[in-house]
C-alpha positions in Angstrom: 0.0 0.0 0.0 1.5 3.2 -1.0 1.9 6.1 1.4 -0.3 9.0 0.6 2.7 11.2 1.1 5.2 11.3 -1.6 8.9 11.7 -0.8 10.1 15.0 -2.1 13.6 15.2 -3.5 15.9 17.9 -2.2 15.8 20.8 -4.4 18.7 23.0 -5.0 18.1 26.6 -5.3 19.6 27.7 -8.5 19.1 31.3 -7.7 21.1 32.1 -4.5 21.7 35.3 -2.9 25.1 36.8 -3.3 25.9 36.3 0.5 25.1 32.6 0.3 27.2 32.1 -2.8 30.1 33.8 -1.0 29.9 31.5 2.0 30.0 28.5 -0.2 33.1 29.6 -2.0 34.9 30.1 1.4 33.9 26.6 2.6 35.1 24.9 -0.6 38.4 26.8 -1.0 41.7 25.6 0.6 43.3 27.9 3.1 46.4 29.7 2.0 48.8 29.5 5.0 51.8 30.9 3.2 52.7 34.5 4.1 53.1 37.0 1.5 56.6 38.3 0.7 57.7 41.2 2.8 55.2 40.5 5.5 56.5 40.6 9.1 56.0 37.7 11.5 57.6 35.2 13.8 58.0 32.4 11.3 61.1 31.9 9.3 61.2 31.4 5.5 61.6 27.9 4.2 64.7 28.8 2.3 66.6 29.7 5.4 65.7 26.4 7.1 66.9 24.4 4.2 70.2 26.4 4.1 70.9 25.5 7.8 70.6 21.8 7.2 72.9 22.0 4.2 75.7 23.8 6.2 75.9 21.2 9.1 79.3 19.3 9.6 79.4 15.6 8.6 80.3 13.0 11.2 83.9 11.8 11.3 84.4 8.2 10.4 85.5 5.8 13.3 89.1 4.7 13.5 89.6 1.2 11.9 92.6 -0.5 13.4 92.6 -3.4 11.0 92.7 -1.1 8.0 95.4 1.0 9.6 97.6 -2.0 10.3 97.0 -3.3 6.8 98.2 0.0 5.4 101.3 -0.1 7.6 102.1 -3.7 6.5 101.7 -2.8 2.9 104.4 -0.1 3.0 107.6 -0.4 1.1 110.3 1.8 -0.2 108.2 2.6 -3.3 104.8 3.5 -2.0 105.8 5.3 1.2 105.2 8.7 -0.3 101.6 7.8 -1.1 100.8 6.5 2.4 98.1 8.3 4.4 99.2 11.0 6.9 98.4 8.9 10.0 100.6 6.1 8.7 103.5 8.5 8.0 103.2 9.9 11.5 103.2 6.4 13.0 106.3 5.4 11.1 108.1 8.6 12.1 107.1 8.1 15.8 108.5 4.5 15.7 111.8 5.7 14.1 112.1 8.4 16.8 111.4 5.9 19.6 114.1 3.5 18.2 116.6 6.4 18.0 115.9 7.3 21.6 116.3 3.7 22.8 119.6 3.3 21.0 120.8 6.7 22.4 119.9 5.5 25.9 121.7 2.2 25.6 124.8 3.5 23.8 125.3 6.9 25.3 123.1 7.9 28.2 123.4 4.7 30.3 127.2 4.8 30.1 127.2 8.5 31.2 124.9 7.6 34.1 127.4 4.9 35.2 130.2 7.4 35.0 128.2 9.8 37.0 127.6 7.2 39.7 131.3 6.3 39.9 132.2 10.0 40.1 129.7 10.5 42.9 131.2 7.5 44.9 134.7 8.8 44.2 133.5 12.3 45.4 132.4 10.8 48.7 135.8 9.0 49.3 137.7 12.2 48.3 135.6 14.3 50.7 136.3 11.8 53.6 140.0 11.9 52.7 139.9 15.7 52.6 138.3 15.9 56.0 140.9 13.5 57.5 143.8 15.5 56.1 142.2 18.8 57.1 141.9 17.5 60.7 145.6 16.4 60.6 146.6 19.8 59.3 144.8 21.5 62.1 146.6 19.3 64.7 149.9 19.3 62.9 151.8 21.0 65.7 150.6 18.5 68.2 151.6 15.6 65.9 155.0 17.1 65.4 155.5 17.4 69.1 154.3 13.8 69.6 156.7 12.5 66.9 159.6 14.4 68.5 158.8 12.8 71.9 158.7 9.4 70.3 162.0 9.9 68.6 163.6 10.8 71.9 162.0 7.8 73.7 163.1 5.5 70.9 166.7 6.8 71.0 166.8 6.4 74.8 165.6 2.8 74.4 168.1 2.0 71.8 170.8 3.5 73.9 169.8 1.1 76.8 170.2 -1.9 74.6 173.5 -3.7 75.0 175.5 -4.6 71.9 175.6 -8.3 73.1 173.1 -10.3 75.0 175.4 -11.1 77.9 173.2 -14.1 78.7 175.4 -15.5 81.6 175.0 -12.3 83.5 171.3 -12.2 82.9 170.9 -15.8 84.1 172.8 -15.1 87.2 170.5 -12.1 87.9 167.4 -14.3 87.4 168.9 -16.9 89.9 169.5 -14.2 92.5 166.0 -12.9 92.2 164.6 -16.4 92.4 166.6 -17.2 95.6 165.5 -14.0 97.2 161.8 -14.7 96.5 161.9 -18.4 97.5 161.3 -19.8 94.0 163.1 -23.0 93.2 164.1 -23.3 89.5 163.6 -26.4 87.5 164.9 -25.0 84.2 166.1 -21.8 82.7 166.2 -22.3 78.9 167.9 -19.8 76.5 166.1 -20.1 73.1 167.4 -19.0 69.6 167.5 -15.3 68.8 164.8 -13.6 66.7 166.0 -10.7 64.5 163.6 -7.7 64.3 163.9 -4.5 62.3 165.9 -2.4 64.8 167.0 -5.0 67.4 167.4 -8.7 68.2 165.1 -10.6 70.6 166.6 -13.2 73.0 163.7 -15.5 74.4 164.3 -17.1 77.7 162.0 -19.7 79.2 161.9 -20.0 83.0 160.3 -23.0 84.9 160.1 -22.7 88.7 158.2 -24.0 91.8 156.6 -22.0 94.6 153.3 -20.4 95.7 151.4 -17.4 94.5 153.2 -14.9 96.8 156.6 -16.2 95.8 155.7 -15.9 92.1 154.5 -12.3 92.6 157.8 -11.4 94.4 159.8 -13.1 91.7 158.1 -11.2 88.8 158.6 -7.9 90.6 162.3 -8.7 91.0 162.7 -9.5 87.3 161.1 -6.2 86.4 163.6 -4.4 88.6 166.7 -5.8 86.9 168.9 -3.3 85.0 168.4 -5.2 81.7 165.3 -4.7 79.6 163.2 -7.8 80.1 159.6 -8.3 79.0 157.3 -11.0 80.3 154.9 -12.6 77.8 153.1 -16.0 78.1 152.9 -17.7 81.5 151.2 -20.8 83.0 150.7 -21.8 86.6 149.6 -25.3 87.4 149.7 -27.9 90.2 151.8 -30.8 89.1 151.2 -33.0 92.2 147.8 -32.3 93.7 147.5 -33.4 97.4 145.1 -32.8 100.3 147.6 -33.5 103.0 149.8 -30.4 102.5 149.8 -27.1 100.8 150.1 -27.5 97.0 153.4 -26.5 95.4 152.7 -24.7 92.1 154.7 -24.7 88.9 155.3 -21.5 86.9 156.2 -21.6 83.2 157.2 -18.1 82.2 158.3 -16.9 78.8 160.5 -13.8 78.9 162.5 -11.8 76.3 165.6 -9.6 76.5 167.0 -7.4 73.7 170.2 -6.2 72.2 171.1 -3.8 69.4 171.9 -5.0 65.9 175.7 -4.3 65.7 176.5 -0.6 65.2 173.0 0.9 65.1 172.7 4.5 63.8 170.3 6.0 66.3 169.4 9.0 64.1 168.7 6.8 61.1 166.5 4.5 63.3 164.6 7.5 64.6 164.0 8.7 61.0 162.7 5.3 60.0 160.3 5.3 63.0 159.1 8.8 62.0 158.4 7.8 58.4 156.6 4.6 59.7 154.4 6.7 61.9 153.7 9.2 59.1 152.5 6.3 56.8 150.3 4.9 59.6 148.6 8.2 60.0 
């Protein structure tokens, strides 16, 4: 069944007012966002933005060690001039390092050793200088000491007999032993020993007694007019016993001296002086 109302089609007004036609044109047209030339505003022209991007610096390529070593290994005497600048700098640096190492080994190290030796020598020379300077400050005292030693040495040489006169010396030892109560078992005259300025005559004495008698005997030996020196000695009990007082045995090594023939006392004193000077 058909509707009594008919659908009416939209009709378009062909005749439109000038205001309506203007509105339609505005709706249908695309907006023009570009600014006219010479107009002021906050926006920047497109040409300037493009120029900024074109002027930016390109990124540096990363260092390739494998490529660098390949270039170094490929060098020879013919293509060195065409090598890249980093390779040339590397080669020059290696040559400079080799030169410095050779200079150190051949020149600088030797000089350093010489400097160390000179420093050690300087220390020894300074010590020698201090010692000599101290001697120079005390020179007068040393000279007085040497003069006194010369006088003492000359006096001692003058006291030495030209011969040993052993029999007289043995008689003197016997007299001292009898006065002190020492009983002698042996008085042995041993071979002479020649020294630089005199001759030694060793004499070994063996006697019996006690401590007091030995003390008196040693004092008497020292009082003899002859020069006698006492050296090694030994005191022991040869027959230990509890029934009576022990009798001790003394073994004493003594030495007497005589001059070596006609000794020049002045020459001997000069020799002693030179010996003392070398010792200092």
